[in-house]
N, C-alpha and C positions, 0 to 999 in steps of 0.2 A: 446643780442647775437651777437657776432662778426662774422656773417656768410657773406661770399661773394656770392652774388646772380647774376647770369647772366640771364636777361630776354630775351627770344627768342620768337619772334612773328612768327606765321605761318598763314597768311591770306588765308586759304584753304577752298574752298567751293565745290571742285570737288567731294567729297564723299557724298554730300547731295542733296536732291531734291530742296530745297528752297535757293534762293539767300539771302545774308545779313550776313551769318555767317562769311564771309571773312573779315568783319569789326570788328569782335569780339576782336581781339588783340588791335586794336586802341581804342575801346570803354572802354576796361578794363584799358588801360593806362590813358585815359581821366578821368576815375573815381578816379584816384589818387593812383594807385598801388605803384609807386615809393615812394611817400610821406609816405604811410603806412609802407613800409619796412624801410625807413630811420628812422621813429619814433621808430622802433624796434632795432635800432642801427646796421643795416646791411649795408654793403658796396655794393651798387647796380650799376651794369653795364647793360645798355640796348643795346643789340646787334642788335636792329632793327628787321626788318621782313625778313624772307627768301623769295626768289623769288618763285612765284607760277604762273603757266600758266593760262591765261584767258580761261574760258570754251568756250566762243564764238569763240575762235581761234583754238580750237582743236576738233577732232572727238572722241567722248567718246568710240567708239568701235574699235579704231585703233589696239589695242592689247587686245586679249581675252584669258582667260584660256582654258584648254582643254575641260572643261564642265561648262555650265552655263554662267553667265554674270557678269562682274565687270566693271562698267563704269569708264573711265579715268584711267585704270590700269597702263598704261605706265607713265602718268603724276604723279600718286600717288607714284609710285616706285621712280621716280626722286626726288620728294619733300621729301619723307621719308628717302631716302638715305642721302640727304644733312642734314636733321634734325638729323639723327643718328650721323653723323660726328660732328655736332655742339654740341650735348649733350655730346658725348664722350670727345670732346675737352674741354668743360667746366669742366667736372669732372677731367680730366688730369691736368687742370690748378688750381685745388683747389677751383673751383667755384661750386655753387649749381645751376643746370639748372631749371629755372621756365619757362615753356612753355605755351604760350597763343595761343589758337586756335581762329578761325578755327573749322572745323568739326572734329569728333572723329577719322577719318581715320589717323590723324597725330600721334595718339598714337603708330602706328606701328614704326614710326621713333624714338619717345621718348623712348619707351621701348627697342628697339634693341640697341640704343645708351647707355642707362643706364646699360644694361646687357652685354655689350661688354667685360668688364674686371672684372665682379663680378657676383657671384651667387645672383640672384635677386628674390624678392618676389613682388607681385602686389596686391594692394587694389584698386578695381574698383567701384567707387560710380556712379551708373547709374540706370535709370529706365529700360534700355534694357540690354540684354545679350551681344550684339555685337559678337555673336558666330556663325553668319551665314558664309557660304562660297559662292563662286560664284554659286555652284550647288544648294544651298538651299535658297538663297536670293530671295524673291519675287520681289525686286526692282532693284537689281544689284548695289545698292549704297554701296560703300565701308565703309561708316561710320557705317554700321551695321556688319562689319566683322573684326575689328582690333584685338579683343582678340583671335579669331580663327586664324588670320594671324600670330600673334607673337608666338602662340603655335604650328604652323605648321600643322594645321588640314585641311584635305581634299585637295583641289587644292593648298593650301599654303604649303604643305609638300615639303621640299627640295627647297624652294624658298629663296635664300640667303638674299635678301633685306628685306624680311618680317619676317623671323624666328628669334626670339630673342635667342641668345646663353645664356646658363646658367640660363634659366627660365624653371621651371617645373610646370605642372598643380597643383601639390600638394601644391604649394606656391602661388596660385592665389585665391583671395576671391572677389566675387562680392557682393556688399551691396546695397539693396534697390530695387531689381528686382520687376517689376510689369507688364511688357509687353514683351512677347516672341512669336515668330513664332513656329509652331508645330515642325518642324524639328530641330529648334534651341533648343527648350525645351528638346527634346530627346538627342541631342548631349551633352548638359550640364549634364543631368542625367548620361550619360554613361562615362563622363569624371571624372577626379580626382579633378576638380575645386570645391571649396566650394562656394555655393551660398546661400545668405540670402535674402529672399523676404521682402516686406513691411509688410507682415503678421508676420514675425519673429520680426521685429522692433515693431509692434503693441503689440505683446504678451509679449516680453521680455524687450523692451526699447532699445533706440539707443546705450546707453553706453555699455552694455554687448555684444551686437552684434558687435560693432566696435572693442571692445577689443578682441573678439574671432577672428575677421577677421585679426587683427594685429598679433595675435598669429600664425595664418596660414601663413601669409606672411613672418614673421620673423623666422620661424622654420628652422634653419640650413642655412640661407642665410646671405649674407654680407650686405644687405640693402634692402630697399623697394622703389618702385615707387608708387605714389598715383595719380590716374587718376580721375579727378572730372568733370563729365558731368553735366552741369547745369540743365538738365532735370531730374536729380535725385530729385530735389526739386519739390514740388507741383507747378503747374502753377500759383496759386494765389501768390506765393512767387517770382517765376521767370518766368514772362510771355514771356520774349524774348528768346525763344528756338524754334527750328524748328520742334521738335517731342514731344510736350507736352503730358504728361499722368497724368490724375487726380490721386490723392491719394498718392502723394509723401511726403517727409519729410517737416516739417515746418522750419521756420527761426531758432528757437532755437535749434532744433534737428540737423540741418546742422552745426551750429557753435559748438555744443557739439562734434559732430563726428570729426571735424577737430581739435578741441582742444585736443581730445584724441590722434590723430596722433602726435600732437606736444608734448604732455606729454610723449608718448612712445619714441619719438626722443630725448627729453631732458634726459631721463633716460638711454637710450641704444644707442644713436647716430645711428639710423637706417634709417632715411629719406635720400634717395639718389637723388630723383627728384620728381617734382610735375608738373602736367599740369592741366589747366582749359580750357574746350572746350565747344562748341555749344552755345555761346552767339550770338544771332541773332539781330543785331542792328535794322533791319527793323521792326521786330516784338516786340521789346522792348517798354516799356513805361517809358519815362523820364529817360532813361539809368538805370532803376531800377535793371535789371538783371546784368548789368556790374558792378554796384556799389556793389551788393551782391557778385559777383565773387571776387571782390577786397577784401572785408571783409573776405571771407572764405579763400582766399589764405593767408591773414595775420594771421588768426586763426591757419591755418595749420603750419605756420612758427613761432608760439609762442606768438601771441598777446593774452593778458588776460585782464579781467576787473580789477583784483587786482594783 
């Protein structure tokens, strides 16, 4: 596939409790991402890492919403605004933005950039809903809020840097849910977002669930963004994540899911952007999670056994 890929690193850990996720973009690169994409016949440009403020040099409560808490909100808005511009520029230049995190708060920037000039759908592979707002979040960590942010829910309503233009709840599918806060659960139920839990995958299998999620995201849209949080996998498969939850997908199910994304893209040219987040180098074992992240990104972009 003669796809031009722009790798964008975002060494962001301001949205999470644990240090180490800021090294995720470097460890994924070290695991051989560029070589995997070169082997697929892709023209790869590495744009390096966007600048991210150091947590030790900033006050997490300098800027706060009208209700609740969101740590490092000002810094998150700065990073995500820059990322949105970088993603939009890549698309304008005919390149495919492949974003490497960093914690999941960076999805605010990736999604808003990808939705700037197109009706966008989103497939969100994650153990968590990321549907909290500052008013509902028990921790104030923004990596638990990005999906609510891009949809303009709660305190994120009418927040220009966070709201994704041309994105509707009806075109968002979360796949693999197994850990939700009470308020977050209610918010998802009341929304028009489609959510598939691990129970759905257990009962139906990963292939029909992912195909249904892709149907949701592609219905009437110009393309889709795929957000892959590595804690979507079971911790036995991906130990290097900050918020592990037992009972996730296994190695083969994860590859199958990303292969289904690639198959849909090959058939309909729908994949607009991809991000891989929440690889924590400090918690990883022999770079195992970063290597798996590299493999899954390659599967999502078309790598096959045959």
